[in-house]
N, C-alpha and C positions, 0 to 999 in steps of 0.2 A: 643766182643759182638754179639748175634746172633740176624739173623733176626726177630724174635719175640719180643727181649726187644725192637728193635727201632719200632716196630709201636705200641708196648705198650704205649715207652714213647712218639711218634709223637701223639696218641690221647689223653694222658695228657697236653699234650701243645693246644692243638686242642680246647679239652674242658675248657681250664683258661682262652683262648684268647677269647673262647667265650661269657664266663659268666663276663667278663670284661667292665662295662660302657667306651661307646664309644662319645667323645663330639664332635655334629658341631655347626658351629658357623653359623647362618644365617642372611647374609646381610638386613638391613632394607630399605624399600621402599619409597624415597625423594621424592616430586614432584619440580620439575624445575622451576623458572620464568623466561621467556627471553623477558626483554623489547628489542623493537624493533624487534616482531614476525613477524608481517610481513613488510618486505622490499623489496625493489628495486634491481634489478639484477646489480650485478656490482658493488655496491657501500661498503662505507664504513662503515666498523660496530663497534660502539662506544658507545656502550649501556654496560647494565648489566646485567649477569645472577645469579640469588643469589639461595640457599637452605637454610632450615632452617634443620641443623644434628639431624638423630637419633641415634646419639650418643655422648658421650663427646669425645674429643679428645686431645691431648697431644703433647708435645714437639717432635718434629719427626714424628710424624704422619702426612700422607700426605692426600692429595686432586686431582685427576686427571679429567682434563675435556677434554673431545674429541670432534674432527669436524672431518667434511666430509670434502675429497682431495678434494670437488669440490672448494671449500674457496680457495681464493691467498692468502697465509701465506709466500711467499720469503720474503717480506720486515719486518716480525711479528721479535720484539726480545722483549726478557725480559723486557723491559722500557713499551712496550706497555701493560701489563698485571698484575694485579695488585688483589689480594688477601685481604681480610677487612673482621671486623666482629667489628659492631658495637653492643654498650650496652651490650658489654662482657668483666669486664676491666681482666678476665683472658687471652685470647690472646693478643699474644704479634706482633708478626711480622708474616710471610711468606715470602721465599725465592721462586720466580719463574726460572723455568727451560721451555723456550719452546722449542719444538722439532717438528722443521716441515717436517721430516721424515716420523714422523710416525704418523705426527697430532694432538700432543696433549700437553697441558702443566700441569705441575707439579709444586703442590705448596707443599713447606717442612713448616709446623708449628713449631715455636716457642711458646710457654706459659709459665705460670707461677703458672698453675696448669688447671685440666681438664675444657673445657669448656662448657659451656649450651648449654641446646637441645631445647631454645627458643628465640636465637637472630639468622637473618641470618647470612653465609656466604655470601659473595657479590666479583662475579668476576667483576673487572670493563676492558673494553678495550677501550683506548684513542688512537690520532692520527688518522691518515689514512692507515694503515699499514696490515690492516686486510680485506679483503673486501669478501664479498658474493658473490654465484656464478654467473657467469657470465647465468647460463640457468635457470629459472626459476623451481622450483620445492620446496618440502618439505625434508627439511634438517635436520636430530638430531645433539645436542647438549650430550651428556651423563655425567655425574659426579660418580665417584667412589671414596671414600676413604677407607683409609687402616691406621691399627694400625700400630707402628713401628716393629712389624712382619710380617706384609706384611698379615695379615688378613682382609679382606673385610669386612668391619664396613657398610657404607649406598650407595646408588647405586639412579641413577635417571636419567631420558631423557626427553627431551623439544624436540617440531620440532620451527623451524622457516622458515615462510613462506617466503619463496623469489619469484617477481613475482608476476601474478595473478592468476598461473594453481590453488589453491585451492579455488578459488573464484568462484561464479554461477553468471553467470547474465542474469537476469529474465526482458523478452521485453515481450508486449504487445502493438497492437495498438487498439485503439478505432476509429472507421471511423466515418464519418459524419453522424449523422442520422436527419431523421424527419419523425414522423406518425402522421396521422392523422384521424381522427372518428366524426362521427355524433353520438351521443350518446343519452338515455334516462332522463329524467330530473334528477334522481338518481343516475345517469354514472354505472347502473350494469348491463347494457344491451347496445347491440346498439339501435337505434331507430329504430321503426317500418317499415318495407318495401311493398310498394303494388308495382307490376309490376317490382321489381329490384330497384323501388326509397325509399328513406328514403320518408316516411309521418308524414305531421301536418295536420290531419283534424279537421275544426275547426266546423265541423258538420251542424247541420240544424240551421238556422239564428231565431232569434227572435227578436221584437221591444222592449222586455224589459228586452233583457240579454247580457251581456258583452262575447262574444265568444272569448277562447283562447285557443293555442296551442305552446307545448312548449318542443326543443330539446336543447343539449349541442355541443357546437366545443370544442373538446379534442385536443392538439395540444403538442405532445412529441418531443424535441431537444435538441443538445447539441451545439447549435452555440450557440458561445457565447455571438453574438453581437443578437439574438435575433431571432424575426418569425414576419409572419406578414398574416393577412389571409383576402380576398374580397370574394366578391359575383360577381356574373352575375347574373340577371333578365331573362326571358325567354319573359317578354313584361311587360311596363309600368304599371305596380301593377298588382294586384288580379282581372283576367279578364275573364265577360261570353260572348265570342262573340265581340261584339264590345265597349262592359258599362265596364268601368272599377271603381270599389270601387273608393271614392275618399281616396287619400293617403295623411298620416299625412305629416308635413311639414319638405322639405330639410333642413339638416346641423342644422338647429336649436330645431330641433323636435316639436311636439305639446303635447298638455296636454291630456291624454288618454278621448276619450268621454264618454258622458253618454249614455246610451242605449236609441235607437229611433233616432243618428244620426247618417248618414253614416260616416264611418271612419276606416282606415286603415295602418294597420303600423307595428311596430315590436319594443318592448321594449328590451334593449341589457343591459346585467348584465355579465359587461365584467369579471369580476375574476380577479385571479393573476395569478401567474408564481413564480417556484419554484427561479427561480434565475433574474430577473427581474422585472421592474412595465408595465404593460399593459394600454395602452391607447386607447382610442376609436378616430376612423378614422373621416376623417375630418368630411364627409358626414354622423355621427354620435354625430356631435359638437364636437368632439376634447377631449382632455383630461378633459376641463371644463364640459363636458354634465351636465346635469340635467339629473339624473338618475330613474327619474321618468318619465320623456317622451317617447312619441314612436314617431318612425322616420320612415320617407319614405325610401321604400325598392324597388325603381320601376327602379332604373339606370339596362339598357342595355349592358352598358360599366362598364368594372371591375373595381369596385370599393373597398376600402378597410375597411374591417369593424373596425378592432381592429389593434395594433401591442405589442410586448415583445420588451425593449431593453436588454433582457438577455436570457437565457434558462428556459427548462421548463420540468419538469420531475414529472409530477403528477402521485400517483398512481394507481394505477387499479381502484377502486373506488374514487373519488376523485371531490370533490363539489365545492372547493375553488380554485382550478387553472385549470377550465376550465371556459368557457363563455354560458350564457344562454341566448338563444334568445327563446323571448315568441312572436307570430304571435299574434296580436291585432286585432279584427272586430268586428264594429256596424253598424246597418243601419238604413234606417228612414222607411216610408209607401212608398215613392215613388221608393227605391232600386227594380230594375228591378229581374224577378223570374230567376231560373236556376242554373247551375253548373259552379261557379268560378272557375278555378286554376289560382296559377303560378308556372314555377323552377326555383327553388335559386339554383344557383352553387358555389358551394363556393370550392377555393381553397389555398391551405397554403405552404407556401415559409419560408427559413429557411437565416439568414445571418451570413454564418461561419465565414468573415474576415471583 
């Protein structure tokens, strides 16, 4: 046979082979469920690995479980691992062959008919002969199923998280805080100032009118045991030189006077706090104070105005969790003329413990 004939025969064979259909078997991916997916290091793994097969399986089909060589398996024997399939009457049994040299376990099936694809296979470890790795990390379990001709059917993998290397510890510190502001009555701005001092102007006085001016004491703190606000007066009341206005009563307070009667004091709206109960100080009648009375504000020593037994987180504009202070003044016909002043200094402190 000459070369020309050989080439012709070869081309014919190539053409015939090229047009024949070629069949490929594509393995189906199946999800594995690893119970005890988060485990401590160097501890016995006696949980289960389950998967629902994507392909029916018959007698002599195999399921191979692969595991990392980091697992301690030196004492693992066939009796420590079993394969079952509940809810499938066609599944009869499976033999187990542990291969610690290659870090795999081979299961060979016996069935009465092809198994279904709706009930899971369950691989169960028992005893204490299979230990998780001594070093924390994320370790893979993989499953491959084959028919009795060795064709791959299903594949799947899942992680076991050993130790805490897959965990993120989120930390935050909230430091002790306290804020104190003197705000306007609507609590939408700071109280107006004159010469750097917050001002409360009672204005020009009249025998026929009651003069008032107001502001809010605003405390914010995360102190669980609350806070207190105290005041210190620059003088024994509202003074013009050596003449003081007649003060409201101390401790019990006084009913606000009518116009034409000299009287000076404050009306205290204690308000609330978001995490506790606000109580008036003893100099302002204490917890049972008559809320309509006005009180003496003439002490030159530090005097508690109010306190809370819990934290307070008022809103940016908050007329509930703030305390309203209203200075009230009336005069009589004999009140000396002149400019009357008083500087009231407030302090706030928190109780964190």
